[in-house]
All heavy atoms as TSV, in Angstrom:
chain	resi	resn	atom	element	x	y	z
A	1	MET	N	N	18.986	-2.524	6.562
A	1	MET	CA	C	17.733	-1.930	6.115
A	1	MET	C	C	16.649	-3.001	6.083
A	1	MET	O	O	16.878	-4.121	5.660
A	1	MET	CB	C	17.922	-1.308	4.741
A	1	MET	CG	C	16.667	-0.704	4.189
A	1	MET	SD	S	16.962	0.020	2.579
A	1	MET	CE	C	16.198	1.571	2.859
A	2	ARG	N	N	15.472	-2.622	6.527
A	2	ARG	CA	C	14.348	-3.564	6.533
A	2	ARG	C	C	13.856	-3.819	5.116
A	2	ARG	O	O	13.836	-2.928	4.290
A	2	ARG	CB	C	13.209	-3.027	7.371
A	2	ARG	CG	C	13.523	-2.949	8.823
A	2	ARG	CD	C	12.336	-2.511	9.609
A	2	ARG	NE	N	11.852	-1.226	9.085
A	2	ARG	CZ	C	10.864	-0.533	9.605
A	2	ARG	NH1	N	10.241	-0.994	10.644
A	2	ARG	NH2	N	10.487	0.614	9.091
A	3	ARG	N	N	13.433	-5.055	4.879
A	3	ARG	CA	C	12.892	-5.422	3.572
A	3	ARG	C	C	11.371	-5.348	3.555
A	3	ARG	O	O	10.762	-5.381	2.502
A	3	ARG	CB	C	13.329	-6.845	3.186
A	3	ARG	CG	C	14.813	-7.035	3.065
A	3	ARG	CD	C	15.427	-6.346	1.895
A	3	ARG	NE	N	14.837	-6.775	0.645
A	3	ARG	CZ	C	14.902	-6.102	-0.483
A	3	ARG	NH1	N	15.550	-4.981	-0.533
A	3	ARG	NH2	N	14.332	-6.527	-1.568
A	4	THR	N	N	10.733	-5.280	4.746
A	4	THR	CA	C	9.284	-5.151	4.816
A	4	THR	C	C	8.925	-3.979	5.718
A	4	THR	O	O	9.702	-3.580	6.577
A	4	THR	CB	C	8.610	-6.436	5.356
A	4	THR	OG1	O	9.086	-6.713	6.655
A	4	THR	CG2	C	8.857	-7.620	4.437
A	5	ASN	N	N	7.749	-3.451	5.504
A	5	ASN	CA	C	7.272	-2.304	6.254
A	5	ASN	C	C	5.766	-2.477	6.444
A	5	ASN	O	O	5.130	-3.247	5.729
A	5	ASN	CB	C	7.572	-1.016	5.482
A	5	ASN	CG	C	7.523	0.210	6.341
A	5	ASN	OD1	O	7.296	0.138	7.531
A	5	ASN	ND2	N	7.740	1.353	5.729
A	6	TYR	N	N	5.185	-1.764	7.388
A	6	TYR	CA	C	3.757	-1.837	7.663
A	6	TYR	C	C	3.162	-0.449	7.517
A	6	TYR	O	O	3.753	0.535	7.956
A	6	TYR	CB	C	3.531	-2.379	9.075
A	6	TYR	CG	C	2.087	-2.449	9.471
A	6	TYR	CD1	C	1.291	-3.501	9.056
A	6	TYR	CD2	C	1.516	-1.454	10.243
A	6	TYR	CE1	C	-0.044	-3.567	9.402
A	6	TYR	CE2	C	0.176	-1.505	10.598
A	6	TYR	CZ	C	-0.589	-2.564	10.174
A	6	TYR	OH	O	-1.912	-2.615	10.506
A	7	MET	N	N	1.994	-0.353	6.900
A	7	MET	CA	C	1.295	0.916	6.757
A	7	MET	C	C	-0.128	0.736	7.275
A	7	MET	O	O	-0.830	-0.187	6.865
A	7	MET	CB	C	1.259	1.332	5.282
A	7	MET	CG	C	0.623	2.685	5.051
A	7	MET	SD	S	0.598	3.137	3.305
A	7	MET	CE	C	-1.051	2.600	2.879
A	8	MET	N	N	-0.539	1.613	8.194
A	8	MET	CA	C	-1.895	1.567	8.737
A	8	MET	C	C	-2.911	1.923	7.644
A	8	MET	O	O	-2.638	2.740	6.787
A	8	MET	CB	C	-2.052	2.563	9.880
A	8	MET	CG	C	-1.283	2.219	11.123
A	8	MET	SD	S	-2.012	0.897	12.068
A	8	MET	CE	C	-3.536	1.658	12.572
A	9	SER	N	N	-4.085	1.305	7.744
A	9	SER	CA	C	-5.175	1.588	6.818
A	9	SER	C	C	-6.134	2.587	7.454
A	9	SER	O	O	-6.373	2.542	8.658
A	9	SER	CB	C	-5.920	0.300	6.486
A	9	SER	OG	O	-7.078	0.582	5.734
A	10	GLY	N	N	-6.687	3.454	6.637
A	10	GLY	CA	C	-7.714	4.373	7.108
A	10	GLY	C	C	-9.088	3.720	7.118
A	10	GLY	O	O	-10.062	4.345	7.503
A	11	GLY	N	N	-9.153	2.483	6.689
A	11	GLY	CA	C	-10.419	1.756	6.603
A	11	GLY	C	C	-10.931	1.777	5.180
A	11	GLY	O	O	-11.221	2.841	4.645
A	12	LEU	N	N	-11.015	0.633	4.565
A	12	LEU	CA	C	-11.434	0.574	3.163
A	12	LEU	C	C	-12.849	1.099	2.962
A	12	LEU	O	O	-13.173	1.634	1.913
A	12	LEU	CB	C	-11.310	-0.858	2.630
A	12	LEU	CG	C	-9.879	-1.374	2.513
A	12	LEU	CD1	C	-9.885	-2.822	2.032
A	12	LEU	CD2	C	-9.085	-0.512	1.556
A	13	ALA	N	N	-13.683	0.984	3.962
A	13	ALA	CA	C	-15.055	1.469	3.830
A	13	ALA	C	C	-15.128	2.997	3.884
A	13	ALA	O	O	-16.041	3.593	3.347
A	13	ALA	CB	C	-15.928	0.877	4.932
A	14	PHE	N	N	-14.147	3.627	4.520
A	14	PHE	CA	C	-14.197	5.074	4.732
A	14	PHE	C	C	-13.104	5.846	4.002
A	14	PHE	O	O	-13.315	6.978	3.607
A	14	PHE	CB	C	-14.097	5.396	6.224
A	14	PHE	CG	C	-15.122	4.675	7.037
A	14	PHE	CD1	C	-14.765	3.614	7.845
A	14	PHE	CD2	C	-16.454	5.033	6.978
A	14	PHE	CE1	C	-15.707	2.939	8.594
A	14	PHE	CE2	C	-17.413	4.367	7.715
A	14	PHE	CZ	C	-17.031	3.308	8.530
A	15	GLY	N	N	-11.924	5.253	3.846
A	15	GLY	CA	C	-10.799	5.985	3.277
A	15	GLY	C	C	-10.114	5.268	2.138
A	15	GLY	O	O	-8.895	5.304	2.020
A	16	GLU	N	N	-10.900	4.622	1.286
A	16	GLU	CA	C	-10.328	3.834	0.186
A	16	GLU	C	C	-9.439	4.685	-0.713
A	16	GLU	O	O	-8.293	4.309	-0.989
A	16	GLU	CB	C	-11.454	3.203	-0.629
A	16	GLU	CG	C	-10.994	2.480	-1.861
A	16	GLU	CD	C	-12.158	1.956	-2.689
A	16	GLU	OE1	O	-13.258	1.747	-2.158
A	16	GLU	OE2	O	-11.941	1.765	-3.887
A	17	LYS	N	N	-9.932	5.831	-1.171
A	17	LYS	CA	C	-9.160	6.681	-2.092
A	17	LYS	C	C	-7.863	7.156	-1.451
A	17	LYS	O	O	-6.810	7.162	-2.074
A	17	LYS	CB	C	-9.976	7.886	-2.540
A	17	LYS	CG	C	-10.989	7.585	-3.589
A	17	LYS	CD	C	-11.651	8.858	-4.052
A	17	LYS	CE	C	-11.733	8.809	-5.558
A	17	LYS	NZ	N	-12.206	10.044	-6.133
A	18	ARG	N	N	-7.949	7.537	-0.190
A	18	ARG	CA	C	-6.769	8.020	0.532
A	18	ARG	C	C	-5.725	6.905	0.669
A	18	ARG	O	O	-4.539	7.124	0.457
A	18	ARG	CB	C	-7.177	8.553	1.903
A	18	ARG	CG	C	-6.056	9.199	2.665
A	18	ARG	CD	C	-6.515	9.850	3.961
A	18	ARG	NE	N	-7.355	8.960	4.758
A	18	ARG	CZ	C	-8.584	9.245	5.142
A	18	ARG	NH1	N	-9.134	10.392	4.827
A	18	ARG	NH2	N	-9.280	8.389	5.859
A	19	ASP	N	N	-6.170	5.688	0.999
A	19	ASP	CA	C	-5.256	4.556	1.118
A	19	ASP	C	C	-4.584	4.243	-0.217
A	19	ASP	O	O	-3.383	3.975	-0.270
A	19	ASP	CB	C	-5.993	3.314	1.616
A	19	ASP	CG	C	-6.197	3.308	3.113
A	19	ASP	OD1	O	-5.806	4.292	3.781
A	19	ASP	OD2	O	-6.753	2.319	3.624
A	20	LEU	N	N	-5.350	4.275	-1.299
A	20	LEU	CA	C	-4.785	3.978	-2.610
A	20	LEU	C	C	-3.762	5.033	-3.026
A	20	LEU	O	O	-2.742	4.713	-3.646
A	20	LEU	CB	C	-5.899	3.844	-3.652
A	20	LEU	CG	C	-6.868	2.679	-3.428
A	20	LEU	CD1	C	-7.963	2.694	-4.472
A	20	LEU	CD2	C	-6.150	1.350	-3.407
A	21	GLU	N	N	-4.002	6.284	-2.677
A	21	GLU	CA	C	-3.034	7.350	-2.970
A	21	GLU	C	C	-1.755	7.163	-2.148
A	21	GLU	O	O	-0.654	7.366	-2.648
A	21	GLU	CB	C	-3.634	8.725	-2.695
A	21	GLU	CG	C	-4.572	9.196	-3.777
A	21	GLU	CD	C	-3.900	9.335	-5.143
A	21	GLU	OE1	O	-2.766	9.845	-5.209
A	21	GLU	OE2	O	-4.516	8.918	-6.137
A	22	LYS	N	N	-1.912	6.756	-0.885
A	22	LYS	CA	C	-0.739	6.487	-0.042
A	22	LYS	C	C	0.090	5.349	-0.618
A	22	LYS	O	O	1.310	5.412	-0.638
A	22	LYS	CB	C	-1.170	6.118	1.377
A	22	LYS	CG	C	-1.518	7.261	2.253
A	22	LYS	CD	C	-1.698	6.695	3.667
A	22	LYS	CE	C	-2.480	7.563	4.568
A	22	LYS	NZ	N	-2.696	6.936	5.889
A	23	LEU	N	N	-0.601	4.290	-1.081
A	23	LEU	CA	C	0.113	3.158	-1.677
A	23	LEU	C	C	0.847	3.576	-2.940
A	23	LEU	O	O	1.957	3.113	-3.206
A	23	LEU	CB	C	-0.866	2.016	-1.971
A	23	LEU	CG	C	-1.382	1.259	-0.752
A	23	LEU	CD1	C	-2.524	0.333	-1.153
A	23	LEU	CD2	C	-0.271	0.488	-0.079
A	24	LYS	N	N	0.247	4.470	-3.719
A	24	LYS	CA	C	0.902	4.980	-4.930
A	24	LYS	C	C	2.173	5.745	-4.568
A	24	LYS	O	O	3.221	5.555	-5.191
A	24	LYS	CB	C	-0.071	5.878	-5.704
A	24	LYS	CG	C	0.504	6.427	-6.974
A	24	LYS	CD	C	-0.515	7.269	-7.707
A	24	LYS	CE	C	0.100	7.803	-8.988
A	24	LYS	NZ	N	-0.854	8.509	-9.808
A	25	LEU	N	N	2.098	6.597	-3.541
A	25	LEU	CA	C	3.272	7.350	-3.099
A	25	LEU	C	C	4.360	6.432	-2.564
A	25	LEU	O	O	5.547	6.642	-2.826
A	25	LEU	CB	C	2.882	8.372	-2.031
A	25	LEU	CG	C	2.055	9.550	-2.499
A	25	LEU	CD1	C	1.611	10.395	-1.308
A	25	LEU	CD2	C	2.829	10.397	-3.492
A	26	LYS	N	N	3.966	5.401	-1.832
A	26	LYS	CA	C	4.938	4.435	-1.310
A	26	LYS	C	C	5.632	3.690	-2.449
A	26	LYS	O	O	6.827	3.409	-2.384
A	26	LYS	CB	C	4.261	3.442	-0.369
A	26	LYS	CG	C	3.838	4.038	0.938
A	26	LYS	CD	C	5.028	4.365	1.796
A	26	LYS	CE	C	4.611	4.785	3.177
A	26	LYS	NZ	N	5.759	5.125	4.009
A	27	ALA	N	N	4.890	3.353	-3.522
A	27	ALA	CA	C	5.489	2.663	-4.669
A	27	ALA	C	C	6.541	3.544	-5.342
A	27	ALA	O	O	7.575	3.048	-5.795
A	27	ALA	CB	C	4.415	2.257	-5.669
A	28	LYS	N	N	6.311	4.843	-5.372
A	28	LYS	CA	C	7.305	5.762	-5.942
A	28	LYS	C	C	8.564	5.806	-5.083
A	28	LYS	O	O	9.637	6.124	-5.578
A	28	LYS	CB	C	6.716	7.167	-6.068
A	28	LYS	CG	C	5.741	7.304	-7.202
A	28	LYS	CD	C	5.255	8.729	-7.333
A	28	LYS	CE	C	4.292	8.866	-8.487
A	28	LYS	NZ	N	3.823	10.238	-8.663
A	29	GLN	N	N	8.425	5.475	-3.794
A	29	GLN	CA	C	9.570	5.425	-2.883
A	29	GLN	C	C	10.215	4.046	-2.857
A	29	GLN	O	O	11.219	3.846	-2.190
A	29	GLN	CB	C	9.124	5.794	-1.465
A	29	GLN	CG	C	8.596	7.191	-1.339
A	29	GLN	CD	C	7.960	7.452	0.008
A	29	GLN	OE1	O	7.932	6.593	0.892
A	29	GLN	NE2	N	7.420	8.645	0.177
A	30	GLY	N	N	9.629	3.080	-3.573
A	30	GLY	CA	C	10.190	1.736	-3.645
A	30	GLY	C	C	9.542	0.732	-2.712
A	30	GLY	O	O	10.070	-0.361	-2.525
A	31	TRP	N	N	8.402	1.051	-2.123
A	31	TRP	CA	C	7.682	0.128	-1.248
A	31	TRP	C	C	6.417	-0.342	-1.962
A	31	TRP	O	O	5.544	0.445	-2.262
A	31	TRP	CB	C	7.301	0.809	0.062
A	31	TRP	CG	C	8.470	1.111	0.921
A	31	TRP	CD1	C	9.106	2.309	1.040
A	31	TRP	CD2	C	9.175	0.206	1.762
A	31	TRP	NE1	N	10.151	2.204	1.906
A	31	TRP	CE2	C	10.217	0.919	2.374
A	31	TRP	CE3	C	9.025	-1.151	2.065
A	31	TRP	CZ2	C	11.107	0.326	3.263
A	31	TRP	CZ3	C	9.908	-1.735	2.952
A	31	TRP	CH2	C	10.926	-1.004	3.545
A	32	HIS	N	N	6.331	-1.659	-2.227
A	32	HIS	CA	C	5.200	-2.230	-2.968
A	32	HIS	C	C	4.336	-3.092	-2.061
A	32	HIS	O	O	4.839	-3.773	-1.170
A	32	HIS	CB	C	5.704	-3.067	-4.149
A	32	HIS	CG	C	6.488	-2.255	-5.128
A	32	HIS	ND1	N	5.897	-1.451	-6.058
A	32	HIS	CD2	C	7.820	-2.103	-5.295
A	32	HIS	CE1	C	6.825	-0.841	-6.774
A	32	HIS	NE2	N	8.001	-1.218	-6.316
A	33	LEU	N	N	3.038	-3.068	-2.310
A	33	LEU	CA	C	2.080	-3.849	-1.537
A	33	LEU	C	C	2.386	-5.333	-1.677
A	33	LEU	O	O	2.473	-5.864	-2.787
A	33	LEU	CB	C	0.662	-3.559	-2.028
A	33	LEU	CG	C	-0.462	-4.313	-1.350
A	33	LEU	CD1	C	-0.553	-3.938	0.120
A	33	LEU	CD2	C	-1.773	-4.031	-2.056
A	34	LYS	N	N	2.572	-5.984	-0.540
A	34	LYS	CA	C	2.815	-7.427	-0.535
A	34	LYS	C	C	1.517	-8.163	-0.207
A	34	LYS	O	O	1.140	-9.092	-0.894
A	34	LYS	CB	C	3.895	-7.784	0.481
A	34	LYS	CG	C	4.246	-9.230	0.520
A	34	LYS	CD	C	5.392	-9.496	1.461
A	34	LYS	CE	C	5.728	-10.983	1.455
A	34	LYS	NZ	N	6.835	-11.263	2.334
A	35	ASN	N	N	0.828	-7.736	0.855
A	35	ASN	CA	C	-0.461	-8.334	1.213
A	35	ASN	C	C	-1.175	-7.462	2.237
A	35	ASN	O	O	-0.605	-6.514	2.768
A	35	ASN	CB	C	-0.300	-9.772	1.730
A	35	ASN	CG	C	0.595	-9.850	2.945
A	35	ASN	OD1	O	1.002	-8.849	3.512
A	35	ASN	ND2	N	0.903	-11.063	3.346
A	36	LEU	N	N	-2.432	-7.790	2.477
A	36	LEU	CA	C	-3.198	-7.095	3.503
A	36	LEU	C	C	-2.824	-7.692	4.853
A	36	LEU	O	O	-2.619	-8.891	4.977
A	36	LEU	CB	C	-4.697	-7.270	3.263
A	36	LEU	CG	C	-5.242	-6.654	1.984
A	36	LEU	CD1	C	-6.714	-7.003	1.835
A	36	LEU	CD2	C	-5.061	-5.157	1.982
A	37	ALA	N	N	-2.746	-6.835	5.853
A	37	ALA	CA	C	-2.457	-7.270	7.211
A	37	ALA	C	C	-3.562	-6.745	8.117
A	37	ALA	O	O	-4.430	-5.993	7.677
A	37	ALA	CB	C	-1.094	-6.739	7.648
A	38	PHE	N	N	-3.527	-7.104	9.372
A	38	PHE	CA	C	-4.538	-6.646	10.314
A	38	PHE	C	C	-4.531	-5.124	10.377
A	38	PHE	O	O	-3.527	-4.515	10.730
A	38	PHE	CB	C	-4.275	-7.249	11.698
A	38	PHE	CG	C	-5.259	-6.768	12.729
A	38	PHE	CD1	C	-6.563	-7.217	12.705
A	38	PHE	CD2	C	-4.887	-5.854	13.686
A	38	PHE	CE1	C	-7.479	-6.772	13.649
A	38	PHE	CE2	C	-5.784	-5.404	14.636
A	38	PHE	CZ	C	-7.089	-5.864	14.616
A	39	ALA	N	N	-5.621	-4.487	9.978
A	39	ALA	CA	C	-5.812	-3.030	10.021
A	39	ALA	C	C	-4.772	-2.269	9.210
A	39	ALA	O	O	-4.424	-1.141	9.535
A	39	ALA	CB	C	-5.835	-2.532	11.461
A	40	GLY	N	N	-4.258	-2.903	8.153
A	40	GLY	CA	C	-3.278	-2.188	7.340
A	40	GLY	C	C	-2.742	-3.024	6.189
A	40	GLY	O	O	-3.363	-3.987	5.747
A	41	TYR	N	N	-1.554	-2.623	5.737
A	41	TYR	CA	C	-0.925	-3.249	4.573
A	41	TYR	C	C	0.520	-3.585	4.890
A	41	TYR	O	O	1.206	-2.831	5.565
A	41	TYR	CB	C	-0.927	-2.277	3.377
A	41	TYR	CG	C	-2.281	-1.698	3.089
A	41	TYR	CD1	C	-2.623	-0.431	3.548
A	41	TYR	CD2	C	-3.222	-2.405	2.367
A	41	TYR	CE1	C	-3.864	0.120	3.295
A	41	TYR	CE2	C	-4.477	-1.866	2.103
A	41	TYR	CZ	C	-4.789	-0.606	2.567
A	41	TYR	OH	O	-6.023	-0.075	2.322
A	42	ARG	N	N	0.984	-4.705	4.379
A	42	ARG	CA	C	2.385	-5.080	4.506
A	42	ARG	C	C	3.053	-4.736	3.175
A	42	ARG	O	O	2.573	-5.127	2.112
A	42	ARG	CB	C	2.520	-6.559	4.821
A	42	ARG	CG	C	3.964	-6.953	5.037
A	42	ARG	CD	C	4.137	-8.172	5.917
A	42	ARG	NE	N	3.893	-7.782	7.319
A	42	ARG	CZ	C	2.887	-8.234	8.056
A	42	ARG	NH1	N	2.032	-9.073	7.566
A	42	ARG	NH2	N	2.728	-7.849	9.292
A	43	LEU	N	N	4.138	-3.967	3.252
A	43	LEU	CA	C	4.854	-3.507	2.071
A	43	LEU	C	C	6.220	-4.165	2.012
A	43	LEU	O	O	6.800	-4.501	3.042
A	43	LEU	CB	C	5.021	-1.984	2.126
A	43	LEU	CG	C	3.747	-1.172	2.340
A	43	LEU	CD1	C	4.094	0.287	2.568
A	43	LEU	CD2	C	2.808	-1.323	1.176
A	44	GLU	N	N	6.731	-4.319	0.799
A	44	GLU	CA	C	8.026	-4.946	0.582
A	44	GLU	C	C	8.909	-4.004	-0.226
A	44	GLU	O	O	8.450	-3.382	-1.182
A	44	GLU	CB	C	7.820	-6.262	-0.167
A	44	GLU	CG	C	9.054	-7.092	-0.324
A	44	GLU	CD	C	8.717	-8.447	-0.902
A	44	GLU	OE1	O	8.024	-8.506	-1.933
A	44	GLU	OE2	O	9.143	-9.442	-0.312
A	45	LYS	N	N	10.188	-3.895	0.151
A	45	LYS	CA	C	11.124	-3.015	-0.538
A	45	LYS	C	C	11.460	-3.590	-1.908
A	45	LYS	O	O	11.729	-4.781	-2.052
A	45	LYS	CB	C	12.401	-2.852	0.300
A	45	LYS	CG	C	13.334	-1.819	-0.219
A	45	LYS	CD	C	12.744	-0.444	-0.076
A	45	LYS	CE	C	13.758	0.619	-0.447
A	45	LYS	NZ	N	13.167	1.923	-0.596
A	46	SER	N	N	11.409	-2.735	-2.928
A	46	SER	CA	C	11.671	-3.143	-4.306
A	46	SER	C	C	12.149	-1.915	-5.075
A	46	SER	O	O	12.567	-0.933	-4.473
A	46	SER	CB	C	10.401	-3.729	-4.913
A	46	SER	OG	O	10.652	-4.267	-6.181
A	47	THR	N	N	12.042	-1.960	-6.378
A	47	THR	CA	C	12.450	-0.826	-7.201
A	47	THR	C	C	11.363	0.243	-7.186
A	47	THR	O	O	10.195	-0.044	-6.983
A	47	THR	CB	C	12.702	-1.261	-8.656
A	47	THR	OG1	O	11.508	-1.851	-9.167
A	47	THR	CG2	C	13.836	-2.256	-8.734
A	48	GLN	N	N	11.754	1.457	-7.423
A	48	GLN	CA	C	10.801	2.563	-7.467
A	48	GLN	C	C	10.016	2.501	-8.773
A	48	GLN	O	O	10.586	2.362	-9.839
A	48	GLN	CB	C	11.535	3.888	-7.373
A	48	GLN	CG	C	12.260	4.070	-6.074
A	48	GLN	CD	C	13.062	5.361	-6.044
A	48	GLN	OE1	O	13.185	6.045	-7.045
A	48	GLN	NE2	N	13.605	5.676	-4.888
A	49	GLU	N	N	8.695	2.564	-8.667
A	49	GLU	CA	C	7.823	2.510	-9.836
A	49	GLU	C	C	6.653	3.452	-9.641
A	49	GLU	O	O	6.280	3.777	-8.525
A	49	GLU	CB	C	7.280	1.099	-10.043
A	49	GLU	CG	C	8.327	0.067	-10.398
A	49	GLU	CD	C	7.695	-1.274	-10.656
A	49	GLU	OE1	O	6.814	-1.343	-11.536
A	49	GLU	OE2	O	8.052	-2.237	-9.977
A	50	ASP	N	N	6.059	3.873	-10.757
A	50	ASP	CA	C	4.857	4.692	-10.729
A	50	ASP	C	C	3.674	3.747	-10.958
A	50	ASP	O	O	3.338	3.425	-12.091
A	50	ASP	CB	C	4.918	5.775	-11.802
A	50	ASP	CG	C	3.767	6.755	-11.698
A	50	ASP	OD1	O	3.117	6.810	-10.640
A	50	ASP	OD2	O	3.520	7.477	-12.672
A	51	LEU	N	N	3.051	3.278	-9.863
A	51	LEU	CA	C	1.967	2.306	-9.941
A	51	LEU	C	C	0.637	2.944	-9.559
A	51	LEU	O	O	0.599	3.880	-8.776
A	51	LEU	CB	C	2.226	1.140	-8.990
A	51	LEU	CG	C	3.463	0.292	-9.249
A	51	LEU	CD1	C	3.606	-0.766	-8.171
A	51	LEU	CD2	C	3.376	-0.356	-10.610
A	52	GLN	N	N	-0.421	2.397	-10.090
A	52	GLN	CA	C	-1.781	2.808	-9.734
A	52	GLN	C	C	-2.468	1.597	-9.136
A	52	GLN	O	O	-2.666	0.585	-9.818
A	52	GLN	CB	C	-2.536	3.293	-10.983
A	52	GLN	CG	C	-3.906	3.796	-10.708
A	52	GLN	CD	C	-3.901	5.106	-9.934
A	52	GLN	OE1	O	-3.099	5.970	-10.202
A	52	GLN	NE2	N	-4.768	5.220	-8.975
A	53	TYR	N	N	-2.849	1.656	-7.867
A	53	TYR	CA	C	-3.536	0.558	-7.206
A	53	TYR	C	C	-5.040	0.757	-7.311
A	53	TYR	O	O	-5.534	1.880	-7.366
A	53	TYR	CB	C	-3.145	0.483	-5.730
A	53	TYR	CG	C	-1.740	-0.022	-5.492
A	53	TYR	CD1	C	-0.677	0.841	-5.303
A	53	TYR	CD2	C	-1.479	-1.395	-5.465
A	53	TYR	CE1	C	0.604	0.383	-5.084
A	53	TYR	CE2	C	-0.198	-1.869	-5.249
A	53	TYR	CZ	C	0.830	-0.980	-5.066
A	53	TYR	OH	O	2.097	-1.452	-4.850
A	54	SER	N	N	-5.779	-0.354	-7.322
A	54	SER	CA	C	-7.235	-0.306	-7.302
A	54	SER	C	C	-7.743	-1.525	-6.529
A	54	SER	O	O	-7.005	-2.490	-6.317
A	54	SER	CB	C	-7.816	-0.286	-8.709
A	54	SER	OG	O	-7.531	-1.491	-9.373
A	55	ILE	N	N	-8.990	-1.465	-6.113
A	55	ILE	CA	C	-9.588	-2.560	-5.343
A	55	ILE	C	C	-10.793	-3.097	-6.107
A	55	ILE	O	O	-11.622	-2.339	-6.583
A	55	ILE	CB	C	-10.043	-2.047	-3.965
A	55	ILE	CG1	C	-8.837	-1.584	-3.163
A	55	ILE	CG2	C	-10.790	-3.133	-3.201
A	55	ILE	CD1	C	-9.186	-0.955	-1.840
A	56	ASP	N	N	-10.856	-4.426	-6.198
A	56	ASP	CA	C	-11.993	-5.099	-6.812
A	56	ASP	C	C	-12.662	-5.906	-5.707
A	56	ASP	O	O	-12.078	-6.850	-5.172
A	56	ASP	CB	C	-11.514	-6.012	-7.932
A	56	ASP	CG	C	-12.656	-6.693	-8.656
A	56	ASP	OD1	O	-13.828	-6.420	-8.323
A	56	ASP	OD2	O	-12.373	-7.499	-9.548
A	57	TYR	N	N	-13.881	-5.553	-5.346
A	57	TYR	CA	C	-14.578	-6.201	-4.241
A	57	TYR	C	C	-15.273	-7.504	-4.639
A	57	TYR	O	O	-15.816	-8.175	-3.793
A	57	TYR	CB	C	-15.612	-5.246	-3.634
A	57	TYR	CG	C	-14.967	-4.105	-2.878
A	57	TYR	CD1	C	-14.922	-2.837	-3.426
A	57	TYR	CD2	C	-14.406	-4.317	-1.644
A	57	TYR	CE1	C	-14.338	-1.785	-2.741
A	57	TYR	CE2	C	-13.811	-3.269	-0.939
A	57	TYR	CZ	C	-13.787	-2.015	-1.503
A	57	TYR	OH	O	-13.199	-0.991	-0.806
A	58	ARG	N	N	-15.263	-7.850	-5.913
A	58	ARG	CA	C	-15.955	-9.072	-6.335
A	58	ARG	C	C	-15.183	-10.280	-6.032
A	58	ARG	O	O	-14.247	-10.689	-6.020
A	58	ARG	CB	C	-16.267	-9.029	-7.818
A	58	ARG	CG	C	-17.353	-8.050	-8.097
A	58	ARG	CD	C	-17.814	-8.115	-9.498
A	58	ARG	NE	N	-16.910	-7.308	-10.300
A	58	ARG	CZ	C	-16.654	-7.512	-11.583
A	58	ARG	NH1	N	-17.203	-8.496	-12.206
A	58	ARG	NH2	N	-15.855	-6.739	-12.251
C-alpha cells in the first residue's frame, strides 16, 4: 500500500472551499495533507481523523 498520494487542486483562487472540503473528506479516510505540490496537494497515509483545514494567506 502506498504511504503517499496526490490530489489535484481546483485552484486556490477559484476553488478554495471545494479543495478544503476535499481535504476534509480525505482526512476522514486517513489521508492527511503533507505539503503543497505542483497544481495540487501531497497526502500522507495516517489515522482517520475529522479535521478542518483552512488557508492563511498572510
